[in-house]
Structures are given as C-alpha cells and as structure tokens.
N, C-alpha and C positions, 0 to 999 in steps of 0.2 A: 605336412602339418603334424602328422603322427611323430615323425622323427624329431622335430623341433620340441615337441612336448617332452620327450624323453631327454633331450639334451639340456633342458632347463634344470633338471635334477642332476647336476654334474656331481660325479662321484668325488671330485677333487675338493669338495666343500666339507671340511671336517665337522662342521656344526650339524650338517644333515645326517652324517653317520652317527654322531654322538646322540642326536635326538632319538634315533630309532635303536640305539645301543647295538650296532652291528659294525663289523670291520669293513673298511673300504673295499677289500677284495671280494667280500660277499656281494656288495652292490655292483661292482664291476662285472662279476660273473653273471649276476642276474640280468644286467643290461646287455651283456654279450649274448646270453642265451636267447633273450627276446629278439635281438637283431638277427640272429641266425634263424630263428623260427619264422620271422617275417620274410627273410630272404628265401627260405625253403618253400614257403607258401607261394611266393611270387614265381618261382621257376619249376615248381613240382610238375606241372603239365608238360612243359618242354622236356624235362628230364625223362619223364615216363614215356614220351613219344620218341625221343631221339637216342637214348642210351640203351644199348643192348649188351647183356653180359657175355663175356668170352666163354668158350667151352674149355673145360679142363684138358690139359695135355695128357696124352695116353701114358699109361704106366709102362716103363720098360720091363720086358720079360727076359730074364736070363735063362739060358738052357742048362748051364752047369753051375756048381757051387763056386768054382774058381773064376767064373766070368766077371762077377762084380768087381773083384780085386783087380783083374786085368784092365777093366774099363777105367777104374779110378787111377791106376798107375799111368795109363795112356793119357788121361786127362791132365794129370800132374805134369807129365813130360811136355805136353802141348803148352800148358801155362808157363812152365819154366822157359821154353823156347821163345815164347811170345815176349816175356819180360826181360830176356837176356839180350 
C-alpha cells in the first residue's frame, strides 16, 4: 500500500514538478532516498545479526631501507611474467 501511494506521484509528470517549482531530479532523488530508507529499515535486524566486519590485514614490516624497493621489483616481475 505504501509503495503504491508513492508511485501515484510519478516524477515523470511535468505538471507535478512545475506545481512545486522543483526539478524532476530533485523528486527522483527524494523518492529514491525514501525507498532506500524503507529497505534499510526492513533488513536492519538481519544485517546487524549476520554481517561481521573483516579484520584489517597486518602491516608488512621491512627490516632494511632497501627491502621495500626489492619487494616492489619482485612484484613487478611477477606481474610481467603473469601477463606475458
């Protein structure tokens, strides 16, 4: 019922936009935002229950100043070999 009520005010009707002196994109964005908020409300509990954040990857520690350059060179060689 709620969805049908919003669909009646179709953004494609120029008279509706002119009546309220707004651009059609404003009303489309407003309608989209409302639909997203409704969808978020519907699935918020399931997302909270089922979704778990991933842990951050550990930071690579280099022992010498030259090691990062060597690491990047080796990675570049591996990429070149892969794509050749």
